[in-house]
N, C-alpha and C positions, 0 to 999 in steps of 0.2 A: 439336478437339484433345482427346484423352483423357489425363487426368493419370496419372502413375505411382502405384502403390499408396501409397507413403509420402507423396507429395504430396497425394493425396486425404485421407489421414489427418490430415496437418498442417493443411490448409485447414479441415476440420471442427473440429479442436481449436481453431484460432484464432477461428473464428466463434463457437463455444461460449464461449470465454474473453471475447471482446468483449461478448457478450450478458450474461455474468455480472459482469464487472469494469469494463467500459467502456474497458479498455486491455489490451494484451498484447504480449509480445515473442516473436518466432519466431527461434530460433537455428538457422541452416541452413548447413551446411558448403559450401565452394566446390565447385561441380559438381552441386549438388542441384537447380538450377533455381529459385532463390528468387524470381526475377522472375515466373516462371509462377505460383507460389503467391501472391505479392503481388497479382498481377492477378486471380487467381481469387477471393481474399477481397474485393478491391475490387469486382469484378463482382457478387458476391452482395449486397453492401450497396447497389449502384446499382440493383438490380432494382426496388426500391420507389420509385424516382424521386429518390434522394438525390444528394448532390454530394460528390465525393472530391478531395482534394489529395494528390498524391504528391510528397514532397520528396526532392531529390537534392543532392549537394554538388559534383558535377562535370558539366561540359557533356555529355561522352560518355555518362554514365549517363542523362541526360534522354532522349536519342534512343534508346538501347538499351531502356530501360524502356517507353517509349511504343510502340515497335515490337512488343515482346512482348505488351503489353496489347492492342493491336489484334488480334493473332493469337488471344488467349484470349477476348477480349470484343469481337468485331467490331461489335456493335450499339450501342455507346455512343460518342457524340461526344467528341473529345479536343481540348483546347486547351493552350497553353503560356504560362508566365509566367517569362521569363528575360531575358537582356540584350537580345536582338533581337526578342522577341515578348512582349507583355504582354496576355494575354487570359484571361478567366474564362468564356468562352462554353460550353466543353465541360462535360459532366457530370463528366468526369475531367480535372483539370488537372495537368500535370506541371511542377513549378517548381524553380528554383534557389534554394537557401537564401540565397546572397549577394545575390540580387535581392529576394527576398520579405521579408527582414528590415528593409528600409528603410521609413521612415514612409509614403511615398507608396503603396507596395505594400500595406502593412498597412491603410491607410485605404480602399483599393479592395476589400479581401477580402470576398467574400460569405459568407453563412452556410454552414458546412460540416457534413456529417454524419460524415465519416470523414477523419482525417488519417493518411496512411501515410508512414512515415519509413524510407527506405532507408539502409543503413549506419548503423543506429540507435545504434551505439556513440559517435557524435558528438553525441548528443542533449543532453548536459549543457552544450554551448556556449551562450553568450548569444544568438547569432543564432537558434538553434533555439528557445530558450525564449521569445524575443520572438514568434515565429510561433505557438507553442503557446498562449501567454497570450492573444494576440489572437483566435485561433480559438475558444478556450473562452469568452472574453468575449461573442462573438457567438452561441455555442451552448453553454450549460453542460452539455448532454448529449452533447457531442462525443466520439466514440470515437477512440482513438489506438492505432495499430498499427505496431509497429516490427519491422524485419527486419534481421538482421546475421549474418555468419559469425563475427565476432570481437567479442563483447560487452565484452571487458575494457578498463578504463581504469585509470590509476594511482590515481584516487581511488575507483573502483568505485561509490561511493554516488550518483554523478551519475545513473546509470540508474534507481536506485530512486526518484528524485524524479519520474520520469515513468511508470514501469511498476511494478506490484506483483505481477506474475506472469509466468511463461514458459509459453506454450501448448504448445510442442513443441521438441524439440532433435534435429535430424537430423545424425548424426555421420559422420565420414569412414569409420569402420568399417562403418556401415550401408550407405553408398553403395558401398563396395568389395564387400561381401557381395552386393549387388544387381547387381553387374556394371557400375555406372556410372562407377567409377574403377578404375585399375589397382591391384593390391595393393602396399602399401609393404613393403619387406623391410629391417629394421633391423640394422645391424652396429655394434658399439662397438669402436673401435680405440684402444688406450691408447698414447699417445706420451710417457708419463711425466709427465703434468700433472694427472692426476685428483685426487690428494691435495691439490695446491695449489688447484685449482678449488673443491674442497669448502669451503675456508676463505675464499673471496672474500666480501667484504661485500655485503649486499643493501640496495639503496636502496628508495625507496617503490614503484617499479614493477618493478625488475629488479635483477640483479646489477650491480655497478660495472664497466662495460665497459672503463674505463681499466685497472683491475686485471686484468681478463680478458685484455686485449691484452698487458699486460706479461708474463703467463704464457705465452700461446699464440704470440705473434708474435715468434719468434726464428728465426734462420737455420736452426738445426738442426731445430726442429719443423716449419718450413715445408717443408724438404726431405723430412722423413719423410712428410708429407702428400702431396707431389707423387709420391714414389716409390710410395706405396700406390695412389694413383689411377692411375698409369701401369700398374701390374701388374694391377689388379682392375677398373677401370671406364673405361679410356681410350677405349673404343668407345661410350661413352654421353655424349650432350650433358649437361653438368653445370652446377650452380649452387652456389656456395659462399657461405654466410652467415657474415660476419665480424663482429668486435666493433666496429671503428671504420673510418673512411675510410682511415687509414694502414694498418691491418691488411689491408683489401681490396686496396689498391695493392701492398703488399709481397707478398701471395699471388699477385697477377697477375704480378709480376716473377719470383717463384720458378718459376711455371709456364713463363714465357717463357724463362728460363735453360735449362729442360729441353726446349725446342723446341716447347712447346705454345702455340698462338695464343690466349692468354687475354686477357680484357679486364676492366676494373673499371667499375662504374656506381655513382654516388652523387649526392647532392644538390648537390655543388659543380660538377658538369658542367652545361653548357648543355643546354636541352631538346632542341635539334636534334641535338647530339652524342649524347646519351643515347638518343634514339629511333633514331638510325642504328646504334648498337651493338646495341640490342635487336632491330632488324630483321635485322641480319647474323646474330645468334645464331639467330633463328627460321628463317633460311634454311639453317642448318647450317654456316655458315662459321666460327663460333667455338665450339670444343668446351668451353671453360671460362669461366664468367661469375662474377666475384667482386663481392660487394656487402655493405654494412653495414646490412642490413635494409630497404633502400629498395624491394625487390621483394616484400615480404610482403603488400601490399594493392594490388588493382587491376591485377595482372599475373599472367598464366598463360601458360605456353609448353607446348603439347602435346608438343613435341619433347624436352623435358627428361625424362631418365630416371635421373638421379642427383642427390641433394642432399647437400652436405657441410655438416655442422654444426661450424663452427670456433669458435663462441661457445657459451656455456651460457645456459640460460634458466630463470628461477625459476618460471615458469608453464608448465604443460603446453600451454595454448592457444597460447602463442608457438611452442613446438616444432612443434605440429601445423600452425600457420600456415605455418611454413617448409617443412615436409614436403609440405604440400598443393600447393605450386607445381609439384611434379613428378608429380601423380597423375592429371592429365587423360589421357583416351584419345586416341589418334592418329586424325585424320581422314585416311584413305589418299588422298583426292583432293587434300589439301593437302600431304601428305608421301608421295608415291609411292615405293614400294619399301622403306619403313621399317616395322618391326614393333616394337611396344612391349607387353611382357607384364607388366612390373612396374616399380617404381622403387626403386632402392637409396637408403637413408638411412644415410649414413656419418657416424657421430658420433665426432669426435675429441676430445670433451669428456666431460661427464657428464649430458647432457640425457636420453638414453634410460635410463641407469641410475637417474636420479632419478624420472622420470615413467612409465616403462613401455616395454615392447617394442612397436615398431611393426610387427613381423611379424604380419600379419593372422591367420595360422594359429594363433598363440599367444594371441590375444586375443578371438577370436570364439566365442561360445557357440552352442548349437543349441537352446536352450529356446524354446518358443513363448511369445509374449507377447500378452495380450489387447489391447494397444495397437495391434497390427497390424490389428485389426478396427475401429479407430477409437476404442477405449475407452482414454482417456489415463490411465495410472497416474501418480499425483502423490505428492509429499512436500512437507513444509514446511521452509523454511530456518530453523534455530534462531535465527539472528541478526536478519534483517530480516523474518521471517515470510512471505516471498513464497511463492506456490504454484509449484512447479517440477516438470518431468518427472522421473520416478524415476531416469532414467539419468544425470543430471548429477552430477558429483562436486565442482563448484565453482559456487557461486551466481553467475550472470551479473550480478545486480543489486548485490550487496554484497561479493562476493569470498569469502564463507565457504567453507572447504574441508571437505568431508565426509571423515571418516577412512576409510581403506581399509587392508586388510591387504596386506603386501608378502610376496612369496615370498623364499626364501633368497637368490636372486640379485639381490634388490632391485627386482623388477618388480611391477607391479600384477597381481593375479589377476583379470583382467577377465572370465574365464569365470564367476566367481561374482559379482563386483560388478555388472557391467553387465547380464548375462543378455540379451545382444543377440539379436535375432530372427533365426532362420534363414529367409531369404526364398527361397521357391521361385518363381522367375520364371515358370515355365510355368503353375503353378497359379494365380498371381495375375494372369496376363494375361487381358484380356477376349477374346482371340482363342484359337481352338483350334489348338495347334501339333501337327501330325501328323508322327510318325516314319515315314518312307517304307519303310525297309529294316531288316532284322534287325540290321545293324551299328550302328544308331542314329547313323549319320554324316550323315544328311540330315533336317532338320526344316523343315517348310513351314507357313506361315500364310497364309490368303487372306481378302480382304475384298471390298467392292464396287468400290473405287477403287484398291486396291494389293495387293501380295503381298510376302512376304519369305521368304528361305531362309537357313538356317544349316547349313553343311556343312564337312566336313574330310576331307582325304585321309589324313593321318597321325595323326589323333587329338590332335595337339598344337596346330597352327595352325588356328583355326576362322574361317571367312569368313562375315561377315554381308552379305547382298546384298538390296537393296530394289528393287522394281520397280513400275512403273505401265504396264499394257499390256505391250508387248514391250520397253520401255525399262527398263534395269536399271543400278544403280550399286553399287559396293563401299562398304559402310558402315564396316566395320572389319575388322581381322585381330587376333584376341585369343584368350584362353582361351574355353572353351565358354560360361561364364556371361557374360563380357563381350560375346561375339558375340550371344548371345540378347538381352541387354539392349539392344544397339544396334538389332537387328532389330525388337524389340518397340517401341522408341521410334519407329522409322520408321512402323510401323503405326498407333501412337497419333496421330502427327502427320497422317496422311493419311486416317484413318477417323473416324467419329463413334461415340459410345456406342450409338446406335440401330442403325447398320449392323453393329457388332461383335456386338451381342446377337442380331440376326437371323441373321447368319452362323453364330454358335455354336449356334443352335437347330437348324441343319441336321444336327447330330450324331445327332439322333433320327429322321432321315428317311432312307430308303434312297436310293441313287443313282438318278437318273432313267434312263430308257431311253436317252436320247441320251448321257448320261455313260458308261453301260456300253458302248455301241457304240463310242464314241471310245476308251475304255480298251482295248477289243479290238484296235483298229488299232495301239495301242502295244505289243501283245503280252501284255496281261494276260488270263490264262485263268481264267475263273470268279472265285470269291471273292465275299465279301459286304462291300460298302463302303457306308458312310453317304454322304449327299450331300456333306458337307464333306470327308470322306476322299477321295472321288473328285475333288473340286475341287482338293485339294492335289496329288494325283498328276498330274492333268492339267496344272495350272499348272507343275509341275516339268518335265514332259516337253515342253510347248510352249516352255518357256524354257531348256531344258537347254543348248543351244549357247551362248546368251547367258551363262548362269551359268558354264559352263566357260571361255568367253572372258574374262569378268571375273576369274576365278580365275587364269587363265593370265597375264594382264597383271600382276596383283598379284604373282604368284610371280616 
């Protein structure tokens, strides 16, 4: 497996931070492949014969993380310490916090070299601290590595007790620019409650949701929301984030009155019922899902392409957490016939006005950043003195907010503040992407074990197709950047760094005599092709019928 450019950068920064500080935190947005990076960091530390424990707080994460680790680091033995297995035999052990925090488990713990904490925003809990204290007692030089998409806690300082620096922060905007998430398009809809919402009291962690509900959850306002959704986004599977359970249920009922098959999910439902509703939503049977924040962690639905913000949030991270549920790209094999180019973020409150416009075109800059080459630019938090990536506006460890200038419309000027990297996928790819025709409508990359094509008929819908031999599969239908990202991911998953480097080196070699003869049979007259250009043209022509069949099925 070949890491994406930002993943390679983050892994390097994390390893450097662990060497310098003995601990570090990686903040990595949903969809970034944080388990791949977690595994790559752990694998580097295992190379010298060390021992690693990876902590999870949910059963399903133990299986998911270990499977990814085996793909990234196939040479290291793995063991499990959880409810039904209790073994330290592997160099890498994947364990459940709830099991490991018990005295018998702590007594059996061997000396560890690296402790990895997934979903590290939970690290301040007593159960985690018991495990960390025991591991450090056995090895005072223990390195602690945390990974999370959402580092915020109500007390904030809990994280600073374990970590004193953040190695890297991979944002939603960076992932959108790289084509790994669909673009969010933000719209603010005033239903007459904005002035009242600005006066809501703020508690330790967020606004008073009971007060928000009293303002937002009225028959008139709910009807306004339903009417707007029916007019502008009824063709999009949607998720509404509400202030309370009652608010979610009342919104569900308002949609049902309008003839929409809406459902509400919350903590008061039984697990079986909640799972059944979510499964029906994922099958496309439920167009509107209302919830009071229960779906902000551990749940993503590729099918979702509209998010309704019916509650306000005092922290931008909370707003991004809600918006992030709808930014996953569609897998066409899982959702045949569906196309998802973006995700609408419909704010019926003041979150977007408070924290900034989510429309990616308005917030992404084009400045080059030395961090893209692995050189991490840093700044220091004035309050807790932690070392942080320059792009963060809020310290993940103590909650300090860096001041930024607002535009006249009340939006963050992220063009100037973040100076986000313009990512050129084709230049950053380890593979040579060859444009076959003058129209630039067909791009092909070839390797030793796989090939990929990105093509479009109309210039709007771009198909990413991956193949091994004569077998091909549709990877995605998206904009050009999204299609290239999916195709490049396919090549990275099926080739090695060594094979990619060797194939790319063919750019400087002329086509072989056999390649030229075969090109002639396809009607190519003359021309000077490099060996890799010839390979791309031949791959496309040998697989042209397959590519057209895949595109025809998808259309």
